[in-house]
ZAMARGU-4260 file (C-alpha; in steps of 0.2 Angstrom, whole numbers, plus 5000, padded with zeros to 4 digits):
<rodrens>
0) 5148/4943/5006 | 5132/4945/5014 | 5117/4941/5003 | 5105/4957/5003 | 5092/4962/4989
5) 5101/4976/4985 | 5116/4966/4982 | 5108/4953/4971 | 5099/4966/4960 | 5116/4976/4956
10) 5125/4964/4942 | 5141/4968/4947 | 5154/4957/4959 | 5164/4972/4964 | 5161/4975/4984
15) 5165/4994/4981 | 5150/4996/4970 | 5139/4988/4982 | 5145/4999/4996 | 5142/5016/4987
20) 5125/5010/4982 | 5121/5005/5001 | 5128/5023/5005 | 5118/5031/4993 | 5102/5022/4998
25) 5105/5027/5016 | 5107/5046/5011 | 5090/5045/5002 | 5081/5037/5017 | 5089/5050/5028
30) 5082/5064/5017 | 5066/5055/5015 | 5065/5054/5034 | 5068/5072/5038 | 5056/5078/5025
35) 5042/5067/5032 | 5046/5074/5049 | 5046/5093/5043 | 5029/5088/5035 | 5022/5080/5050
40) 5029/5094/5062 | 5020/5108/5049 | 5003/5098/5050 | 5003/5097/5069 | 5007/5114/5071
45) 4993/5118/5059 | 4980/5108/5066 | 4986/5116/5085 | 4982/5133/5077 | 4965/5129/5070
50) 4972/5132/5053 | 4973/5113/5048 | 4959/5101/5043
</rodrens>
């Protein structure tokens, strides 16, 4: 098994649980990235319209 900080914080030896945790973290990163991009697009559009700060 490859050592990662995530794997070391999970006090299990079950590869399935570690894989599930990694999958969930990837899903969370994707969601955060999407939200950030939407926020940046919205703010950029507001600035271009003269409505933003």
